[in-house]
All heavy atoms as an XYZ file, in Angstrom:
674
protein
N     235.686    -10.302    -53.333
C     235.575     -8.899    -53.625
C     235.866     -8.112    -52.365
O     235.882     -8.654    -51.287
C     234.227     -8.574    -54.245
C     233.010     -8.970    -53.487
S     231.510     -8.932    -54.479
C     231.610    -10.492    -55.289
N     236.113     -6.850    -52.521
C     236.547     -6.043    -51.396
C     238.061     -6.092    -51.286
O     238.748     -6.554    -52.195
N     238.582     -5.628    -50.170
C     240.028     -5.589    -49.960
C     240.396     -6.133    -48.591
O     240.855     -5.380    -47.729
C     240.545     -4.176    -50.109
C     240.443     -3.665    -51.514
C     241.109     -2.318    -51.633
N     241.354     -2.040    -53.019
C     242.538     -2.125    -53.596
N     243.578     -2.474    -52.906
N     242.676     -1.852    -54.870
N     240.204     -7.429    -48.373
C     240.629     -7.982    -47.086
C     242.158     -8.025    -46.994
O     242.847     -8.114    -48.004
C     240.034     -9.391    -47.074
C     239.768     -9.717    -48.492
C     239.561     -8.419    -49.216
N     242.661     -7.923    -45.788
C     244.089     -7.972    -45.524
C     244.390     -9.135    -44.595
O     243.496     -9.674    -43.942
C     244.554     -6.670    -44.870
C     244.307     -5.464    -45.710
N     245.070     -5.148    -46.810
C     243.362     -4.492    -45.627
C     244.622     -4.038    -47.359
N     243.576     -3.624    -46.666
N     245.664     -9.489    -44.512
C     246.071    -10.509    -43.550
C     245.595    -10.074    -42.168
O     245.683     -8.904    -41.813
C     247.594    -10.666    -43.536
C     248.115    -11.328    -44.799
O     247.321    -11.959    -45.510
O     249.322    -11.206    -45.068
N     245.092    -11.013    -41.426
C     244.652    -10.722    -40.070
C     243.184    -10.377    -39.939
O     242.681    -10.245    -38.832
N     242.476    -10.215    -41.058
C     241.038     -9.954    -40.966
C     240.357    -11.228    -40.460
O     240.796    -12.335    -40.731
C     240.438     -9.573    -42.323
C     241.084     -8.403    -43.001
C     240.824     -7.053    -42.366
O     240.378     -6.985    -41.217
O     241.083     -6.056    -43.038
N     239.291    -11.038    -39.734
C     238.514    -12.172    -39.233
C     237.674    -12.733    -40.374
O     237.077    -11.979    -41.144
C     237.620    -11.688    -38.102
C     236.906    -12.767    -37.362
C     236.137    -12.212    -36.167
O     236.290    -11.028    -35.825
O     235.370    -13.001    -35.601
N     237.633    -14.059    -40.505
C     236.848    -14.709    -41.554
C     235.673    -15.427    -40.898
O     235.861    -16.257    -40.010
C     237.697    -15.723    -42.355
C     236.851    -16.373    -43.437
C     238.912    -15.044    -42.956
N     234.477    -15.082    -41.344
C     233.259    -15.702    -40.838
C     232.577    -16.415    -41.987
O     232.486    -15.875    -43.088
C     232.330    -14.627    -40.272
C     232.952    -13.706    -39.213
C     232.009    -12.566    -38.888
C     233.300    -14.493    -37.979
N     232.103    -17.632    -41.731
C     231.478    -18.416    -42.797
C     229.964    -18.360    -42.729
O     229.363    -18.559    -41.678
C     231.945    -19.869    -42.729
C     233.434    -20.083    -42.988
C     233.763    -21.563    -42.884
C     233.844    -19.531    -44.337
N     229.388    -18.104    -43.865
C     227.938    -18.079    -44.063
C     227.622    -19.327    -44.878
O     227.882    -19.372    -46.077
C     227.605    -16.804    -44.828
C     226.197    -16.570    -45.169
C     226.125    -15.185    -45.832
N     224.888    -14.992    -46.519
C     223.753    -14.623    -45.947
N     223.715    -14.406    -44.651
N     222.669    -14.464    -46.665
N     227.106    -20.361    -44.218
C     226.960    -21.657    -44.858
C     228.120    -22.553    -44.438
O     229.054    -22.111    -43.775
N     228.066    -23.806    -44.833
C     229.075    -24.790    -44.428
C     229.781    -25.345    -45.653
O     229.166    -26.045    -46.464
C     228.390    -25.912    -43.656
C     229.353    -26.946    -43.113
O     230.565    -26.877    -43.415
O     228.896    -27.837    -42.384
N     231.083    -25.078    -45.803
C     231.817    -25.577    -46.964
C     231.779    -27.106    -47.100
O     231.899    -27.628    -48.198
C     233.249    -25.101    -46.722
C     233.129    -23.962    -45.785
C     231.920    -24.244    -44.947
N     231.582    -27.811    -46.006
C     231.560    -29.266    -46.054
C     230.249    -29.821    -46.603
O     230.204    -30.970    -47.040
C     231.808    -29.837    -44.656
N     229.199    -29.000    -46.593
C     227.891    -29.530    -46.993
C     227.235    -28.821    -48.161
O     226.183    -29.261    -48.626
C     226.914    -29.508    -45.806
O     226.735    -28.149    -45.386
C     227.417    -30.343    -44.648
N     227.795    -27.719    -48.627
C     227.148    -27.033    -49.745
C     227.653    -25.631    -49.954
O     228.761    -25.291    -49.561
N     226.822    -24.783    -50.562
C     227.222    -23.417    -50.872
C     227.596    -22.629    -49.621
O     227.033    -22.863    -48.545
C     225.971    -22.809    -51.518
C     225.123    -23.958    -51.914
C     225.457    -25.076    -50.992
N     228.530    -21.682    -49.794
C     228.955    -20.882    -48.655
C     229.555    -19.563    -49.124
O     229.899    -19.402    -50.283
C     229.947    -21.638    -47.784
C     231.172    -22.115    -48.506
C     231.274    -23.231    -49.289
C     232.456    -21.489    -48.541
N     232.544    -23.334    -49.799
C     233.296    -22.281    -49.350
C     232.981    -20.343    -47.970
C     234.624    -21.948    -49.598
C     234.307    -20.022    -48.206
C     235.109    -20.828    -49.012
N     229.639    -18.645    -48.191
C     230.272    -17.356    -48.422
C     231.177    -17.054    -47.243
O     230.777    -17.227    -46.091
C     229.213    -16.231    -48.558
O     228.402    -16.505    -49.705
C     229.852    -14.865    -48.705
N     232.398    -16.639    -47.539
C     233.308    -16.165    -46.497
C     233.156    -14.657    -46.405
O     233.237    -13.962    -47.415
C     234.747    -16.534    -46.841
N     232.898    -14.168    -45.210
C     232.800    -12.734    -44.967
C     234.047    -12.306    -44.211
O     234.355    -12.859    -43.151
C     231.551    -12.416    -44.140
C     230.220    -12.841    -44.745
C     229.093    -12.620    -43.739
C     229.952    -12.101    -46.041
N     234.768    -11.360    -44.760
C     235.974    -10.846    -44.113
C     235.582     -9.585    -43.356
O     235.041     -8.643    -43.943
C     237.044    -10.525    -45.153
C     237.531    -11.740    -45.887
C     236.869    -12.205    -47.018
C     238.639    -12.440    -45.437
C     237.306    -13.339    -47.696
C     239.082    -13.573    -46.106
C     238.411    -14.009    -47.227
O     238.845    -15.137    -47.888
N     235.835     -9.584    -42.058
C     235.455     -8.435    -41.239
C     236.648     -7.934    -40.435
O     237.591     -8.677    -40.145
C     234.279     -8.762    -40.287
C     233.045     -9.196    -41.071
C     234.654     -9.813    -39.260
N     236.575     -6.676    -40.095
C     237.533     -6.069    -39.181
C     236.712     -5.521    -38.025
O     235.534     -5.196    -38.177
C     238.358     -4.972    -39.883
O     239.407     -4.563    -39.029
C     237.518     -3.787    -40.299
N     237.329     -5.450    -36.870
C     236.624     -4.966    -35.674
C     237.071     -3.548    -35.344
O     238.231     -3.196    -35.514
C     236.917     -5.875    -34.476
C     236.526     -7.318    -34.670
C     235.030     -7.499    -34.709
N     234.705     -8.908    -34.836
C     233.674     -9.475    -34.266
N     232.838     -8.778    -33.550
N     233.455    -10.751    -34.436
N     236.148     -2.767    -34.852
C     236.476     -1.431    -34.373
C     237.021     -1.571    -32.953
O     236.358     -1.245    -31.973
C     235.232     -0.530    -34.399
C     234.779     -0.206    -35.812
O     235.609     -0.313    -36.726
O     233.613      0.159    -35.991
N     238.237     -2.099    -32.866
C     238.836     -2.443    -31.582
C     238.953     -1.240    -30.657
O     238.904     -1.389    -29.441
C     240.209     -3.073    -31.806
N     239.111     -0.068    -31.204
C     239.288      1.108    -30.371
C     238.033      1.475    -29.582
O     238.086      2.296    -28.676
C     239.727      2.309    -31.228
C     238.735      2.692    -32.279
C     237.729      3.603    -32.008
C     238.803      2.128    -33.540
C     236.810      3.947    -32.981
C     237.885      2.483    -34.521
C     236.885      3.387    -34.242
N     236.900      0.871    -29.912
C     235.654      1.191    -29.230
C     235.432      0.381    -27.960
O     234.606      0.744    -27.144
C     234.466      0.969    -30.171
C     234.428      1.866    -31.413
C     233.243      1.493    -32.292
C     234.362      3.328    -31.025
N     236.141     -0.713    -27.786
C     235.939     -1.559    -26.615
C     237.281     -2.070    -26.113
O     238.278     -2.026    -26.818
C     235.065     -2.791    -26.950
O     235.773     -3.619    -27.874
C     233.727     -2.385    -27.549
N     237.291     -2.581    -24.892
C     238.516     -3.164    -24.348
C     238.833     -4.497    -25.017
O     239.980     -4.871    -25.147
C     238.381     -3.363    -22.838
C     238.379     -2.062    -22.066
C     238.278     -2.278    -20.575
O     238.613     -3.384    -20.104
O     237.865     -1.342    -19.887
N     237.805     -5.224    -25.424
C     237.974     -6.528    -26.064
C     237.742     -6.366    -27.562
O     236.610     -6.188    -28.000
C     236.976     -7.527    -25.480
C     237.046     -8.892    -26.138
O     237.972     -9.130    -26.950
O     236.172     -9.728    -25.851
N     238.816     -6.415    -28.383
C     238.643     -6.203    -29.828
C     237.623     -7.137    -30.470
O     236.918     -6.743    -31.386
C     240.041     -6.455    -30.395
C     240.957     -6.255    -29.255
C     240.188     -6.639    -28.023
N     237.520     -8.374    -29.993
C     236.575     -9.327    -30.582
C     235.124     -8.926    -30.310
O     234.218     -9.415    -30.963
C     236.837    -10.729    -30.056
N     234.912     -8.025    -29.367
C     233.557     -7.597    -29.038
C     233.147     -6.353    -29.820
O     231.992     -5.954    -29.786
C     233.444     -7.322    -27.549
N     234.071     -5.747    -30.529
C     233.760     -4.537    -31.288
C     232.878     -4.831    -32.483
O     232.725     -5.977    -32.900
N     232.277     -3.781    -33.042
C     231.437     -3.954    -34.240
C     232.223     -4.595    -35.379
O     233.391     -4.296    -35.579
C     231.032     -2.530    -34.604
C     231.227     -1.740    -33.353
C     232.353     -2.397    -32.622
N     231.583     -5.490    -36.104
C     232.224     -6.190    -37.221
C     231.917     -5.455    -38.512
O     230.777     -5.419    -38.966
C     231.720     -7.629    -37.300
N     232.940     -4.864    -39.122
C     232.782     -4.141    -40.385
C     233.188     -5.041    -41.543
O     234.281     -5.591    -41.549
C     233.633     -2.881    -40.405
C     233.134     -1.840    -39.477
C     233.759     -0.489    -39.755
N     233.170      0.489    -38.865
C     232.038      1.140    -39.112
N     231.409      0.941    -40.239
N     231.555      1.991    -38.245
N     232.300     -5.174    -42.512
C     232.560     -5.984    -43.693
C     233.615     -5.305    -44.560
O     233.480     -4.138    -44.924
C     231.268     -6.160    -44.495
C     231.358     -6.998    -45.760
C     231.671     -8.457    -45.414
C     230.058     -6.911    -46.545
N     234.690     -6.034    -44.876
C     235.743     -5.480    -45.740
C     235.942     -6.306    -47.006
O     236.644     -5.886    -47.913
C     237.092     -5.319    -44.992
C     236.962     -4.306    -43.884
C     237.600     -6.650    -44.471
N     235.321     -7.493    -47.066
C     235.459     -8.319    -48.254
C     234.600     -9.558    -48.159
O     234.045     -9.879    -47.106
N     234.503    -10.263    -49.272
C     233.721    -11.487    -49.291
C     234.132    -12.370    -50.451
O     234.701    -11.909    -51.446
N     233.875    -13.648    -50.292
C     234.208    -14.655    -51.297
C     233.086    -15.669    -51.290
O     232.758    -16.219    -50.237
C     235.545    -15.309    -50.913
C     235.970    -16.401    -51.842
C     236.609    -16.110    -53.031
C     235.738    -17.734    -51.521
C     237.011    -17.125    -53.889
C     236.127    -18.753    -52.365
C     236.767    -18.452    -53.552
N     232.460    -15.906    -52.425
C     231.334    -16.835    -52.478
C     231.670    -18.087    -53.270
O     232.425    -18.036    -54.240
C     230.089    -16.176    -53.106
O     230.361    -15.890    -54.466
C     229.691    -14.920    -52.391
N     231.085    -19.197    -52.849
C     231.213    -20.474    -53.548
C     229.798    -21.039    -53.692
O     229.157    -21.377    -52.695
C     232.110    -21.469    -52.785
C     232.129    -22.824    -53.476
C     233.521    -20.918    -52.624
N     229.315    -21.061    -54.932
C     227.985    -21.598    -55.248
C     226.851    -20.888    -54.504
O     225.834    -21.489    -54.196
C     227.926    -23.106    -54.970
C     228.805    -23.895    -55.914
O     229.027    -23.427    -57.054
O     229.288    -24.967    -55.522
N     227.033    -19.612    -54.186
C     225.966    -18.802    -53.564
C     225.780    -17.530    -54.387
O     226.096    -16.430    -53.935
C     226.302    -18.447    -52.120
C     226.083    -19.587    -51.158
C     226.058    -19.125    -49.725
N     225.018    -18.167    -49.447
C     223.770    -18.457    -49.084
N     223.387    -19.707    -48.970
N     222.912    -17.504    -48.840
N     225.268    -17.650    -55.605
C     225.132    -16.474    -56.460
C     224.266    -15.374    -55.849
O     224.463    -14.205    -56.148
C     224.529    -17.024    -57.749
C     223.960    -18.348    -57.403
C     224.750    -18.870    -56.245
N     223.349    -15.742    -54.962
C     222.482    -14.712    -54.373
C     223.242    -13.790    -53.419
O     222.724    -12.754    -53.030
C     221.285    -15.343    -53.670
C     221.646    -16.150    -52.454
C     220.436    -16.729    -51.788
N     219.633    -17.399    -52.774
C     218.986    -18.518    -52.588
N     219.036    -19.111    -51.432
N     218.297    -19.068    -53.538
N     224.482    -14.141    -53.043
C     225.283    -13.261    -52.191
C     226.186    -12.325    -52.997
O     226.726    -11.364    -52.450
C     226.156    -14.084    -51.234
C     225.381    -14.665    -50.059
O     224.207    -14.290    -49.866
O     225.955    -15.495    -49.329
N     226.366    -12.578    -54.288
C     227.305    -11.788    -55.090
C     226.859    -10.330    -55.207
O     227.616     -9.404    -54.903
C     227.513    -12.414    -56.486
C     228.352    -11.505    -57.362
C     228.170    -13.782    -56.361
N     225.651    -10.089    -55.652
C     225.175     -8.721    -55.840
C     225.129     -7.947    -54.525
O     225.598     -6.804    -54.474
C     223.804     -8.728    -56.518
O     223.350     -7.421    -56.718
N     224.596     -8.526    -53.444
C     224.616     -7.786    -52.179
C     226.036     -7.450    -51.710
O     226.267     -6.350    -51.213
C     223.919     -8.724    -51.190
C     223.071     -9.594    -52.024
C     223.813     -9.755    -53.322
N     226.973     -8.378    -51.894
C     228.356     -8.078    -51.512
C     228.887     -6.890    -52.309
O     229.505     -5.979    -51.742
C     229.258     -9.287    -51.739
C     229.348    -10.304    -50.625
C     230.119    -11.531    -51.077
C     229.976     -9.712    -49.386
N     228.655     -6.897    -53.597
C     229.119     -5.778    -54.433
C     228.518     -4.461    -53.972
O     229.211     -3.452    -53.865
C     228.760     -6.024    -55.891
C     229.640     -7.016    -56.558
C     229.316     -7.109    -58.038
N     230.205     -8.070    -58.659
C     229.881     -8.839    -59.655
N     228.670     -8.779    -60.177
N     230.744     -9.689    -60.169
N     227.224     -4.466    -53.716
C     226.553     -3.234    -53.304
C     227.016     -2.773    -51.928
O     227.227     -1.579    -51.705
C     225.039     -3.426    -53.327
C     224.495     -3.513    -54.733
C     223.009     -3.783    -54.753
C     222.536     -3.909    -56.198
N     221.125     -4.277    -56.275
N     227.171     -3.721    -50.998
C     227.593     -3.356    -49.648
C     229.006     -2.782    -49.624
O     229.326     -1.917    -48.806
C     227.512     -4.574    -48.710
C     226.105     -5.032    -48.354
C     226.151     -6.366    -47.623
C     225.395     -3.981    -47.511
N     229.853     -3.258    -50.529
C     231.250     -2.821    -50.540
C     231.530     -1.714    -51.563
O     232.661     -1.236    -51.661
C     232.154     -4.018    -50.812
C     232.140     -5.092    -49.725
C     232.848     -6.344    -50.197
C     232.759     -4.561    -48.449
N     230.516     -1.301    -52.290
C     230.701     -0.285    -53.338
C     231.235      1.026    -52.764
O     230.834      1.454    -51.680
C     229.379     -0.029    -54.056
N     232.135      1.617    -53.493
C     232.655      2.931    -53.107
C     233.458      2.936    -51.826
O     233.590      3.967    -51.188
N     233.973      1.781    -51.425
C     234.780      1.733    -50.213
C     233.982      1.648    -48.927
O     234.529      1.807    -47.845
N     232.676      1.417    -49.027
C     231.868      1.275    -47.814
C     232.347      0.104    -46.980
O     232.798     -0.903    -47.506
C     230.390      1.070    -48.158
C     229.751      2.309    -48.706
O     230.150      3.413    -48.366
N     228.768      2.138    -49.554
N     232.228      0.234    -45.679
C     232.563     -0.824    -44.735
C     231.414     -0.939    -43.734
O     231.510     -0.496    -42.602
C     233.872     -0.518    -43.998
C     235.085     -0.364    -44.905
C     235.405     -1.690    -45.588
N     236.503     -1.575    -46.531
C     236.362     -1.555    -47.846
N     235.173     -1.614    -48.393
N     237.401     -1.495    -48.642
N     230.282     -1.530    -44.172
C     229.106     -1.570    -43.302
C     229.309     -2.481    -42.086
O     230.013     -3.486    -42.152
C     228.015     -2.131    -44.216
C     228.755     -2.928    -45.239
C     230.055     -2.202    -45.443
N     228.684     -2.089    -40.987
C     228.682     -2.913    -39.782
C     227.627     -3.996    -39.967
O     226.502     -3.713    -40.372
C     228.380     -2.072    -38.527
C     228.228     -2.965    -37.300
C     229.472     -1.035    -38.304
N     228.013     -5.237    -39.672
C     227.093     -6.359    -39.834
C     226.437     -6.755    -38.515
O     227.060     -6.694    -37.458
C     227.845     -7.581    -40.374
C     228.453     -7.464    -41.757
C     229.173     -8.754    -42.109
C     227.400     -7.138    -42.799
N     225.205     -7.179    -38.605
C     224.533     -7.878    -37.519
C     224.975     -9.325    -37.702
O     224.526    -10.008    -38.629
C     223.022     -7.729    -37.679
C     222.223     -8.547    -36.681
O     222.696     -9.622    -36.250
O     221.106     -8.122    -36.357
N     225.898     -9.792    -36.870
C     226.522    -11.094    -37.108
C     225.542    -12.250    -37.059
O     225.685    -13.203    -37.823
C     227.665    -11.323    -36.121
C     228.873    -10.426    -36.341
C     229.969    -10.766    -35.348
C     229.393    -10.543    -37.753
N     224.564    -12.189    -36.194
C     223.584    -13.278    -36.133
C     222.884    -13.440    -37.474
O     222.720    -14.536    -37.980
C     222.569    -13.015    -35.022
C     221.600    -14.153    -34.831
C     220.675    -13.928    -33.652
O     221.058    -13.246    -32.697
O     219.554    -14.465    -33.706
N     222.501    -12.331    -38.072
C     221.822    -12.378    -39.375
C     222.800    -12.700    -40.499
O     222.488    -13.445    -41.418
C     221.121    -11.057    -39.640
C     220.018    -10.789    -38.630
C     219.296     -9.559    -38.989
N     218.479     -9.931    -40.134
C     217.222     -9.617    -40.299
N     216.625     -8.868    -39.422
N     216.564    -10.002    -41.344
N     223.999    -12.123    -40.435
C     224.987    -12.330    -41.499
C     225.396    -13.795    -41.614
O     225.661    -14.283    -42.706
C     226.216    -11.464    -41.260
N     225.442    -14.490    -40.507
C     225.881    -15.889    -40.528
C     224.745    -16.868    -40.798
O     224.990    -18.048    -41.019
C     226.579    -16.233    -39.213
C     227.844    -15.414    -38.950
C     228.452    -15.796    -37.615
C     228.840    -15.577    -40.073
N     223.521    -16.382    -40.817
C     222.358    -17.224    -41.114
C     222.152    -17.221    -42.627
O     221.695    -16.235    -43.207
C     221.129    -16.682    -40.397
C     219.898    -17.539    -40.579
O     219.883    -18.422    -41.479
O     218.939    -17.332    -39.825
N     222.495    -18.311    -43.272
C     222.417    -18.403    -44.738
C     220.986    -18.257    -45.260
O     220.794    -17.980    -46.437
C     223.023    -19.720    -45.213
N     219.991    -18.392    -44.391
C     218.600    -18.239    -44.815
C     218.181    -16.765    -44.875
O     217.172    -16.435    -45.492
C     217.672    -18.997    -43.864
N     218.951    -15.890    -44.259
C     218.649    -14.455    -44.256
C     219.367    -13.806    -45.436
O     220.570    -14.005    -45.606
C     219.119    -13.804    -42.933
C     218.949    -12.293    -42.977
C     218.376    -14.400    -41.751
N     218.664    -13.037    -46.261
C     219.344    -12.350    -47.360
C     220.471    -11.462    -46.814
O     220.279    -10.749    -45.819
C     218.244    -11.506    -48.003
C     216.971    -12.203    -47.633
C     217.221    -12.782    -46.266
N     221.614    -11.510    -47.443
C     222.789    -10.780    -46.958
C     222.515     -9.280    -46.847
O     222.964     -8.629    -45.917
C     223.991    -11.042    -47.879
C     225.322    -10.511    -47.409
C     225.674    -11.007    -46.020
C     226.411    -10.906    -48.401
N     221.725     -8.747    -47.746
C     221.434     -7.310    -47.705
C     220.679     -6.915    -46.439
O     220.668     -5.751    -46.048
C     220.661     -6.871    -48.945
C     219.330     -7.518    -49.097
C     218.684     -7.144    -50.448
N     217.574     -8.000    -50.752
C     216.363     -7.913    -50.216
N     216.121     -6.981    -49.325
N     215.410     -8.743    -50.557
N     220.056     -7.874    -45.776
C     219.324     -7.611    -44.533
C     220.168     -7.869    -43.290
O     219.659     -7.872    -42.186
C     218.056     -8.447    -44.484
C     217.117     -8.040    -45.586
C     215.840     -8.780    -45.499
N     215.035     -8.412    -46.662
C     213.757     -8.201    -46.619
N     213.117     -8.303    -45.493
N     213.114     -7.873    -47.711
N     221.451     -8.081    -43.495
C     222.347     -8.374    -42.382
C     223.157     -7.163    -41.940
O     224.063     -7.287    -41.132
C     223.296     -9.514    -42.772
N     222.834     -6.005    -42.464
C     223.539     -4.794    -42.068
C     222.902     -4.272    -40.782
O     221.680     -4.142    -40.682
C     223.467     -3.719    -43.182
C     224.123     -2.434    -42.734
C     224.136     -4.253    -44.443
N     223.748     -3.998    -39.786
C     223.266     -3.492    -38.503
C     222.877     -2.025    -38.624
O     223.508     -1.279    -39.386
C     224.347     -3.658    -37.432
N     221.876     -1.642    -37.888
C     221.500     -0.230    -37.848
C     222.520      0.495    -36.988
O     222.802      0.087    -35.862
C     220.109     -0.084    -37.261
N     223.104      1.532    -37.541
C     224.060      2.329    -36.772
C     223.346      3.564    -36.256
O     222.563      4.174    -36.949
C     225.244      2.751    -37.658
C     226.144      1.593    -38.039
C     227.400      2.078    -38.713
O     228.299      2.528    -37.986
O     227.458      1.999    -39.937
N     223.688      3.919    -35.058
C     223.052      5.116    -34.553
C     223.288      5.286    -33.166
O     223.807      5.701    -32.373
């Protein structure tokens, strides 16, 4: 879901080799830092495999064209609910 494009960074939540997983497609706000990989990671799409608990949060996070900034440590921890992986902006 969402609208990922070629070149988006793909981060895995869970391990495809051992069980359920979700691919999170993110883009970086490269213009904010000299190192694009260090910029905030904005969620632009997601794909789940056997992780139904990530489907609804992905839909809600991406609803209406939203591109929320993720707290990557939390987003990549499959034990943390995806809805709690949004970084506080401010």
